[in-house]
PyMOL CGO cylinders between C-alpha atoms (Angstrom):
from pymol import cmd
from pymol.cgo import CYLINDER

trace = [
    CYLINDER, 0.00, 0.00, 0.00, 1.41, 3.38, -0.99, 0.3, 1, 1, 1, 1, 1, 1,
    CYLINDER, 1.41, 3.38, -0.99, 1.60, 6.08, 1.63, 0.3, 1, 1, 1, 1, 1, 1,
    CYLINDER, 1.60, 6.08, 1.63, -0.14, 9.43, 1.18, 0.3, 1, 1, 1, 1, 1, 1,
    CYLINDER, -0.14, 9.43, 1.18, 3.22, 11.06, 0.44, 0.3, 1, 1, 1, 1, 1, 1,
    CYLINDER, 3.22, 11.06, 0.44, 4.03, 8.46, -2.23, 0.3, 1, 1, 1, 1, 1, 1,
    CYLINDER, 4.03, 8.46, -2.23, 0.65, 9.06, -3.88, 0.3, 1, 1, 1, 1, 1, 1,
    CYLINDER, 0.65, 9.06, -3.88, 1.20, 12.83, -3.82, 0.3, 1, 1, 1, 1, 1, 1,
    CYLINDER, 1.20, 12.83, -3.82, 4.58, 12.37, -5.53, 0.3, 1, 1, 1, 1, 1, 1,
    CYLINDER, 4.58, 12.37, -5.53, 3.14, 10.00, -8.14, 0.3, 1, 1, 1, 1, 1, 1,
    CYLINDER, 3.14, 10.00, -8.14, 0.31, 12.42, -8.96, 0.3, 1, 1, 1, 1, 1, 1,
    CYLINDER, 0.31, 12.42, -8.96, 2.82, 15.27, -9.17, 0.3, 1, 1, 1, 1, 1, 1,
    CYLINDER, 2.82, 15.27, -9.17, 4.81, 13.37, -11.82, 0.3, 1, 1, 1, 1, 1, 1,
    CYLINDER, 4.81, 13.37, -11.82, 1.67, 12.71, -13.85, 0.3, 1, 1, 1, 1, 1, 1,
    CYLINDER, 1.67, 12.71, -13.85, 0.31, 16.27, -13.51, 0.3, 1, 1, 1, 1, 1, 1,
    CYLINDER, 0.31, 16.27, -13.51, 3.59, 18.00, -14.35, 0.3, 1, 1, 1, 1, 1, 1,
    CYLINDER, 3.59, 18.00, -14.35, 3.89, 16.07, -17.58, 0.3, 1, 1, 1, 1, 1, 1,
    CYLINDER, 3.89, 16.07, -17.58, 0.29, 16.78, -18.51, 0.3, 1, 1, 1, 1, 1, 1,
    CYLINDER, 0.29, 16.78, -18.51, 0.93, 20.49, -17.94, 0.3, 1, 1, 1, 1, 1, 1,
    CYLINDER, 0.93, 20.49, -17.94, 4.14, 20.32, -20.00, 0.3, 1, 1, 1, 1, 1, 1,
    CYLINDER, 4.14, 20.32, -20.00, 2.18, 18.69, -22.80, 0.3, 1, 1, 1, 1, 1, 1,
    CYLINDER, 2.18, 18.69, -22.80, -0.51, 21.41, -22.57, 0.3, 1, 1, 1, 1, 1, 1,
    CYLINDER, -0.51, 21.41, -22.57, 2.12, 24.17, -22.75, 0.3, 1, 1, 1, 1, 1, 1,
    CYLINDER, 2.12, 24.17, -22.75, 4.20, 22.65, -25.56, 0.3, 1, 1, 1, 1, 1, 1,
    CYLINDER, 4.20, 22.65, -25.56, 1.10, 21.86, -27.66, 0.3, 1, 1, 1, 1, 1, 1,
    CYLINDER, 1.10, 21.86, -27.66, -0.57, 25.18, -26.87, 0.3, 1, 1, 1, 1, 1, 1,
    CYLINDER, -0.57, 25.18, -26.87, -3.79, 23.31, -26.04, 0.3, 1, 1, 1, 1, 1, 1,
    CYLINDER, -3.79, 23.31, -26.04, -6.07, 22.74, -23.04, 0.3, 1, 1, 1, 1, 1, 1,
    CYLINDER, -6.07, 22.74, -23.04, -5.85, 26.26, -21.60, 0.3, 1, 1, 1, 1, 1, 1,
    CYLINDER, -5.85, 26.26, -21.60, -2.06, 26.14, -21.66, 0.3, 1, 1, 1, 1, 1, 1,
    CYLINDER, -2.06, 26.14, -21.66, -1.77, 29.44, -19.76, 0.3, 1, 1, 1, 1, 1, 1,
    CYLINDER, -1.77, 29.44, -19.76, -3.37, 27.90, -16.65, 0.3, 1, 1, 1, 1, 1, 1,
    CYLINDER, -3.37, 27.90, -16.65, -1.18, 24.81, -17.08, 0.3, 1, 1, 1, 1, 1, 1,
    CYLINDER, -1.18, 24.81, -17.08, 1.92, 27.01, -17.34, 0.3, 1, 1, 1, 1, 1, 1,
    CYLINDER, 1.92, 27.01, -17.34, 1.03, 28.75, -14.09, 0.3, 1, 1, 1, 1, 1, 1,
    CYLINDER, 1.03, 28.75, -14.09, 0.51, 25.43, -12.28, 0.3, 1, 1, 1, 1, 1, 1,
    CYLINDER, 0.51, 25.43, -12.28, 3.66, 24.00, -13.84, 0.3, 1, 1, 1, 1, 1, 1,
    CYLINDER, 3.66, 24.00, -13.84, 5.91, 26.86, -12.75, 0.3, 1, 1, 1, 1, 1, 1,
    CYLINDER, 5.91, 26.86, -12.75, 4.35, 26.83, -9.29, 0.3, 1, 1, 1, 1, 1, 1,
    CYLINDER, 4.35, 26.83, -9.29, 5.38, 23.19, -8.91, 0.3, 1, 1, 1, 1, 1, 1,
    CYLINDER, 5.38, 23.19, -8.91, 9.12, 23.89, -8.91, 0.3, 1, 1, 1, 1, 1, 1,
    CYLINDER, 9.12, 23.89, -8.91, 11.26, 25.04, -6.03, 0.3, 1, 1, 1, 1, 1, 1,
    CYLINDER, 11.26, 25.04, -6.03, 12.99, 28.36, -6.71, 0.3, 1, 1, 1, 1, 1, 1,
    CYLINDER, 12.99, 28.36, -6.71, 16.25, 26.46, -6.17, 0.3, 1, 1, 1, 1, 1, 1,
    CYLINDER, 16.25, 26.46, -6.17, 15.28, 23.78, -8.71, 0.3, 1, 1, 1, 1, 1, 1,
    CYLINDER, 15.28, 23.78, -8.71, 18.08, 22.32, -10.82, 0.3, 1, 1, 1, 1, 1, 1,
    CYLINDER, 18.08, 22.32, -10.82, 18.15, 19.61, -13.41, 0.3, 1, 1, 1, 1, 1, 1,
    CYLINDER, 18.15, 19.61, -13.41, 20.53, 17.63, -15.57, 0.3, 1, 1, 1, 1, 1, 1,
    CYLINDER, 20.53, 17.63, -15.57, 19.17, 17.28, -19.11, 0.3, 1, 1, 1, 1, 1, 1,
    CYLINDER, 19.17, 17.28, -19.11, 19.48, 14.26, -21.41, 0.3, 1, 1, 1, 1, 1, 1,
    CYLINDER, 19.48, 14.26, -21.41, 22.32, 16.14, -23.11, 0.3, 1, 1, 1, 1, 1, 1,
    CYLINDER, 22.32, 16.14, -23.11, 24.26, 16.44, -19.83, 0.3, 1, 1, 1, 1, 1, 1,
    CYLINDER, 24.26, 16.44, -19.83, 23.70, 20.19, -19.39, 0.3, 1, 1, 1, 1, 1, 1,
    CYLINDER, 23.70, 20.19, -19.39, 22.53, 21.65, -16.10, 0.3, 1, 1, 1, 1, 1, 1,
    CYLINDER, 22.53, 21.65, -16.10, 19.66, 24.10, -15.86, 0.3, 1, 1, 1, 1, 1, 1,
    CYLINDER, 19.66, 24.10, -15.86, 18.28, 26.15, -13.00, 0.3, 1, 1, 1, 1, 1, 1,
    CYLINDER, 18.28, 26.15, -13.00, 14.71, 27.29, -12.40, 0.3, 1, 1, 1, 1, 1, 1,
    CYLINDER, 14.71, 27.29, -12.40, 15.12, 30.50, -14.40, 0.3, 1, 1, 1, 1, 1, 1,
    CYLINDER, 15.12, 30.50, -14.40, 16.41, 28.59, -17.43, 0.3, 1, 1, 1, 1, 1, 1,
    CYLINDER, 16.41, 28.59, -17.43, 13.61, 26.02, -17.20, 0.3, 1, 1, 1, 1, 1, 1,
    CYLINDER, 13.61, 26.02, -17.20, 11.03, 28.80, -16.89, 0.3, 1, 1, 1, 1, 1, 1,
    CYLINDER, 11.03, 28.80, -16.89, 12.44, 30.44, -20.01, 0.3, 1, 1, 1, 1, 1, 1,
    CYLINDER, 12.44, 30.44, -20.01, 12.35, 27.11, -21.86, 0.3, 1, 1, 1, 1, 1, 1,
    CYLINDER, 12.35, 27.11, -21.86, 8.65, 26.69, -21.13, 0.3, 1, 1, 1, 1, 1, 1,
    CYLINDER, 8.65, 26.69, -21.13, 7.82, 30.23, -22.25, 0.3, 1, 1, 1, 1, 1, 1,
    CYLINDER, 7.82, 30.23, -22.25, 9.83, 29.86, -25.48, 0.3, 1, 1, 1, 1, 1, 1,
    CYLINDER, 9.83, 29.86, -25.48, 8.15, 26.58, -26.41, 0.3, 1, 1, 1, 1, 1, 1,
    CYLINDER, 8.15, 26.58, -26.41, 4.46, 27.47, -25.95, 0.3, 1, 1, 1, 1, 1, 1,
    CYLINDER, 4.46, 27.47, -25.95, 2.61, 25.80, -28.83, 0.3, 1, 1, 1, 1, 1, 1,
    CYLINDER, 2.61, 25.80, -28.83, 5.82, 24.78, -30.57, 0.3, 1, 1, 1, 1, 1, 1,
    CYLINDER, 5.82, 24.78, -30.57, 5.05, 21.03, -30.57, 0.3, 1, 1, 1, 1, 1, 1,
    CYLINDER, 5.05, 21.03, -30.57, 1.35, 20.67, -31.44, 0.3, 1, 1, 1, 1, 1, 1,
    CYLINDER, 1.35, 20.67, -31.44, 1.58, 16.87, -31.90, 0.3, 1, 1, 1, 1, 1, 1,
    CYLINDER, 1.58, 16.87, -31.90, 3.43, 16.12, -28.64, 0.3, 1, 1, 1, 1, 1, 1,
    CYLINDER, 3.43, 16.12, -28.64, 2.15, 13.36, -26.39, 0.3, 1, 1, 1, 1, 1, 1,
    CYLINDER, 2.15, 13.36, -26.39, 3.99, 12.37, -23.20, 0.3, 1, 1, 1, 1, 1, 1,
    CYLINDER, 3.99, 12.37, -23.20, 3.56, 8.94, -21.62, 0.3, 1, 1, 1, 1, 1, 1,
    CYLINDER, 3.56, 8.94, -21.62, 4.77, 8.06, -18.11, 0.3, 1, 1, 1, 1, 1, 1,
    CYLINDER, 4.77, 8.06, -18.11, 5.37, 4.50, -16.91, 0.3, 1, 1, 1, 1, 1, 1,
    CYLINDER, 5.37, 4.50, -16.91, 7.85, 2.47, -14.88, 0.3, 1, 1, 1, 1, 1, 1,
    CYLINDER, 7.85, 2.47, -14.88, 7.23, 4.65, -11.83, 0.3, 1, 1, 1, 1, 1, 1,
    CYLINDER, 7.23, 4.65, -11.83, 9.17, 3.57, -8.74, 0.3, 1, 1, 1, 1, 1, 1,
    CYLINDER, 9.17, 3.57, -8.74, 9.58, 5.15, -5.32, 0.3, 1, 1, 1, 1, 1, 1,
    CYLINDER, 9.58, 5.15, -5.32, 13.27, 5.24, -4.37, 0.3, 1, 1, 1, 1, 1, 1,
    CYLINDER, 13.27, 5.24, -4.37, 13.20, 7.14, -1.09, 0.3, 1, 1, 1, 1, 1, 1,
    CYLINDER, 13.20, 7.14, -1.09, 10.56, 8.46, 1.29, 0.3, 1, 1, 1, 1, 1, 1,
    CYLINDER, 10.56, 8.46, 1.29, 12.38, 10.86, 3.63, 0.3, 1, 1, 1, 1, 1, 1,
    CYLINDER, 12.38, 10.86, 3.63, 11.13, 13.40, 6.21, 0.3, 1, 1, 1, 1, 1, 1,
    CYLINDER, 11.13, 13.40, 6.21, 11.23, 16.42, 3.88, 0.3, 1, 1, 1, 1, 1, 1,
    CYLINDER, 11.23, 16.42, 3.88, 10.47, 14.75, 0.57, 0.3, 1, 1, 1, 1, 1, 1,
    CYLINDER, 10.47, 14.75, 0.57, 10.63, 11.81, -1.75, 0.3, 1, 1, 1, 1, 1, 1,
    CYLINDER, 10.63, 11.81, -1.75, 12.78, 10.57, -4.60, 0.3, 1, 1, 1, 1, 1, 1,
    CYLINDER, 12.78, 10.57, -4.60, 11.33, 8.55, -7.43, 0.3, 1, 1, 1, 1, 1, 1,
    CYLINDER, 11.33, 8.55, -7.43, 12.21, 7.24, -10.87, 0.3, 1, 1, 1, 1, 1, 1,
    CYLINDER, 12.21, 7.24, -10.87, 10.01, 6.95, -13.93, 0.3, 1, 1, 1, 1, 1, 1,
    CYLINDER, 10.01, 6.95, -13.93, 10.24, 6.40, -17.67, 0.3, 1, 1, 1, 1, 1, 1,
    CYLINDER, 10.24, 6.40, -17.67, 9.11, 9.29, -19.83, 0.3, 1, 1, 1, 1, 1, 1,
    CYLINDER, 9.11, 9.29, -19.83, 8.31, 8.79, -23.52, 0.3, 1, 1, 1, 1, 1, 1,
    CYLINDER, 8.31, 8.79, -23.52, 7.74, 11.73, -25.86, 0.3, 1, 1, 1, 1, 1, 1,
    CYLINDER, 7.74, 11.73, -25.86, 5.84, 11.06, -29.09, 0.3, 1, 1, 1, 1, 1, 1,
    CYLINDER, 5.84, 11.06, -29.09, 6.10, 14.01, -31.47, 0.3, 1, 1, 1, 1, 1, 1,
    CYLINDER, 6.10, 14.01, -31.47, 5.39, 14.10, -35.21, 0.3, 1, 1, 1, 1, 1, 1,
    CYLINDER, 5.39, 14.10, -35.21, 6.45, 10.48, -35.72, 0.3, 1, 1, 1, 1, 1, 1,
    CYLINDER, 6.45, 10.48, -35.72, 9.54, 10.70, -33.51, 0.3, 1, 1, 1, 1, 1, 1,
    CYLINDER, 9.54, 10.70, -33.51, 9.88, 8.92, -30.18, 0.3, 1, 1, 1, 1, 1, 1,
    CYLINDER, 9.88, 8.92, -30.18, 12.30, 9.94, -27.41, 0.3, 1, 1, 1, 1, 1, 1,
    CYLINDER, 12.30, 9.94, -27.41, 12.47, 7.92, -24.21, 0.3, 1, 1, 1, 1, 1, 1,
    CYLINDER, 12.47, 7.92, -24.21, 14.33, 8.74, -21.00, 0.3, 1, 1, 1, 1, 1, 1,
    CYLINDER, 14.33, 8.74, -21.00, 14.64, 7.61, -17.41, 0.3, 1, 1, 1, 1, 1, 1,
    CYLINDER, 14.64, 7.61, -17.41, 14.09, 10.44, -14.98, 0.3, 1, 1, 1, 1, 1, 1,
    CYLINDER, 14.09, 10.44, -14.98, 14.94, 10.64, -11.29, 0.3, 1, 1, 1, 1, 1, 1,
    CYLINDER, 14.94, 10.64, -11.29, 13.24, 13.43, -9.36, 0.3, 1, 1, 1, 1, 1, 1,
    CYLINDER, 13.24, 13.43, -9.36, 13.56, 14.72, -5.81, 0.3, 1, 1, 1, 1, 1, 1,
    CYLINDER, 13.56, 14.72, -5.81, 10.29, 16.27, -4.67, 0.3, 1, 1, 1, 1, 1, 1,
    CYLINDER, 10.29, 16.27, -4.67, 10.12, 18.33, -1.50, 0.3, 1, 1, 1, 1, 1, 1,
    CYLINDER, 10.12, 18.33, -1.50, 6.85, 18.03, 0.42, 0.3, 1, 1, 1, 1, 1, 1,
    CYLINDER, 6.85, 18.03, 0.42, 5.70, 20.88, 2.62, 0.3, 1, 1, 1, 1, 1, 1,
    CYLINDER, 5.70, 20.88, 2.62, 2.27, 20.24, 4.15, 0.3, 1, 1, 1, 1, 1, 1,
    CYLINDER, 2.27, 20.24, 4.15, 1.57, 17.79, 1.30, 0.3, 1, 1, 1, 1, 1, 1,
    CYLINDER, 1.57, 17.79, 1.30, 2.42, 20.42, -1.34, 0.3, 1, 1, 1, 1, 1, 1,
    CYLINDER, 2.42, 20.42, -1.34, 4.93, 18.94, -3.82, 0.3, 1, 1, 1, 1, 1, 1,
    CYLINDER, 4.93, 18.94, -3.82, 7.75, 21.13, -5.11, 0.3, 1, 1, 1, 1, 1, 1,
    CYLINDER, 7.75, 21.13, -5.11, 10.28, 19.69, -7.53, 0.3, 1, 1, 1, 1, 1, 1,
    CYLINDER, 10.28, 19.69, -7.53, 13.81, 20.35, -6.25, 0.3, 1, 1, 1, 1, 1, 1,
    CYLINDER, 13.81, 20.35, -6.25, 16.01, 18.24, -8.55, 0.3, 1, 1, 1, 1, 1, 1,
    CYLINDER, 16.01, 18.24, -8.55, 15.56, 16.28, -11.78, 0.3, 1, 1, 1, 1, 1, 1,
    CYLINDER, 15.56, 16.28, -11.78, 18.07, 14.11, -13.62, 0.3, 1, 1, 1, 1, 1, 1,
    CYLINDER, 18.07, 14.11, -13.62, 17.19, 12.78, -17.08, 0.3, 1, 1, 1, 1, 1, 1,
    CYLINDER, 17.19, 12.78, -17.08, 19.03, 10.00, -18.93, 0.3, 1, 1, 1, 1, 1, 1,
    CYLINDER, 19.03, 10.00, -18.93, 18.22, 9.19, -22.54, 0.3, 1, 1, 1, 1, 1, 1,
    CYLINDER, 18.22, 9.19, -22.54, 17.38, 5.55, -23.22, 0.3, 1, 1, 1, 1, 1, 1,
    CYLINDER, 17.38, 5.55, -23.22, 19.28, 4.26, -26.24, 0.3, 1, 1, 1, 1, 1, 1,
    CYLINDER, 19.28, 4.26, -26.24, 17.05, 3.01, -29.03, 0.3, 1, 1, 1, 1, 1, 1,
]
cmd.load_cgo(trace, "trace")
């Protein structure tokens, strides 16, 4: 049985990717999705991209703004979700993320650290690794 915190983290992973899809496709009231998306990251958020670059919150925010509606055919699927750590201030989990866009498929493993403050998830760290085809 998953704990409440584990369920909150799982739902956060699903919601964030739905909001990313809304923003990148420019569909489903993307402006509201963008607001929820940006509100889900810690101001000290950092990530390592599939290309090995690091990005902070400001760079990720800029990326989302620059890509509004840029990928109208994008669909993101999440599977392989696994809880790695349930600690006092947050959780760490891993999941597989598959992007389908205009006939192309890109798959990656992602590991995320999510801080939980009064059951409010805030993404603190994300590390993405491309899965070789």
